ZABAMI-60516 format. One record per residue: z, y, x of N, C-alpha, C in turn; residue in one letter. Coordinates in steps of 0.2 Angstrom, whole numbers, plus 5000, padded with zeros to 4 digits. Example, Ala and Ser with C-alpha at 12.3 -4.5 7.8 and 13.67 -1.06 7.14 Angstrom:
// ZABAMI-60516
 n_c3 n_c2 n_c1 ca_c3 ca_c2 ca_c1 c_c3 c_c2 c_c1 resn
 5039 4972 5066  5039  4978  5062 5039 4984 5066    A
 5035 4989 5064  5036  4995  5068 5039 5000 5064    S
This chain:
// ZABAMI-60516
 n_c3 n_c2 n_c1 ca_c3 ca_c2 ca_c1 c_c3 c_c2 c_c1 resn
 4988 5041 5084  4981  5045  5084 4986 5046 5093    M
 4992 5046 5093  4996  5046  5098 4992 5042 5106    S
 4994 5035 5100  4991  5031  5106 4982 5029 5106    D
 4979 5031 5103  4974  5033  5106 4972 5039 5111    L
 4977 5043 5113  4976  5046  5116 4982 5047 5120    L
 4983 5040 5122  4988  5039  5128 4994 5043 5127    H
 4995 5050 5123  5004  5052  5123 5008 5048 5119    L
 5014 5052 5121  5021  5048  5120 5021 5052 5115    A
 5024 5048 5106  5027  5052  5103 5030 5057 5102    R
 5035 5057 5106  5039  5063  5109 5034 5071 5109    R
 5028 5069 5112  5025  5072  5117 5022 5078 5111    T
 5018 5072 5106  5014  5078  5099 5021 5081 5096    V
 5027 5078 5094  5032  5082  5092 5031 5088 5095    E
 5035 5088 5099  5036  5094  5104 5029 5100 5103    T
 5021 5097 5106  5018  5102  5105 5017 5105 5095    H
 5018 5100 5091  5017  5103  5082 5025 5108 5084    L
 5028 5105 5084  5035  5109  5083 5033 5116 5088    T
 5031 5117 5094  5031  5125  5094 5026 5130 5090    S
 5019 5125 5089  5014  5126  5085 5019 5129 5078    T
 5023 5125 5075  5026  5128  5068 5029 5134 5071    Y
 5032 5134 5076  5037  5140  5077 5032 5147 5077    R
 5025 5143 5083  5023  5150  5083 5020 5152 5077    K
 5018 5149 5072  5013  5150  5066 5020 5152 5058    L
 5026 5153 5060  5032  5154  5057 5031 5147 5050    G
 5030 5141 5053  5032  5139  5047 5035 5133 5049    I
 5036 5128 5044  5043  5121  5045 5038 5116 5044    Q
 5034 5115 5042  5033  5108  5038 5024 5107 5037    R
 5021 5102 5038  5017  5102  5039 5009 5104 5031    R
 5014 5105 5028  5013  5104  5021 5012 5115 5020    A
 5015 5118 5023  5014  5123  5026 5009 5125 5031    D
 5009 5122 5033  5002  5122  5037 4995 5125 5035    L
 4992 5124 5028  4985  5126  5025 4987 5134 5022    P
 4991 5136 5023  4992  5143  5019 4993 5146 5028    A
 4996 5147 5034  4996  5148  5038 4990 5148 5040    A
 4985 5144 5040  4980  5144  5044 4975 5149 5037    M
 4976 5151 5034  4974  5153  5029 4967 5148 5025    G
 4969 5143 5024  4963  5138  5022 4966 5137 5015    T
 4973 5138 5012  4972  5136  5005 4972 5127 5005    G
 4969 5126 5009  4970  5119  5006 4962 5116 5003    G
 4957 5121 5005  4955  5122  5002 4948 5116 5005    A
 4944 5110 5002  4940  5109  5008 4943 5103 5012    G
 4948 5100 5010  4955  5097  5016 4952 5090 5014    R
 4949 5086 5020  4950  5078  5020 4958 5076 5017    R
 4956 5071 5013  4964  5066  5014 4967 5063 5022    P
 4974 5065 5021  4978  5063  5028 4979 5055 5028    V
 4980 5054 5032  4983  5046  5031 4991 5047 5031    T
 4994 5039 5033  4999  5040  5036 5002 5043 5042    E
 4997 5041 5046  4999  5044  5053 4998 5051 5053    A
 4995 5056 5049  4991  5061  5050 4983 5064 5052    G
 4982 5057 5054  4975  5058  5055 4969 5060 5049    A
 4967 5062 5049  4960  5066  5045 4958 5059 5044    A
 4957 5056 5039  4952  5050  5038 4944 5049 5034    S
């Protein structure tokens, strides 16, 4: 995804780290609960992290 948007991988990592810190989570698996979705209705996520 970062290649498509012409962003450095480190830029994406920095923004994700900041977002996770603000949400009080440590990993991607914690994101649905933090967003209040509980994972319901999620589309599968590819290896790169983009929804397919």
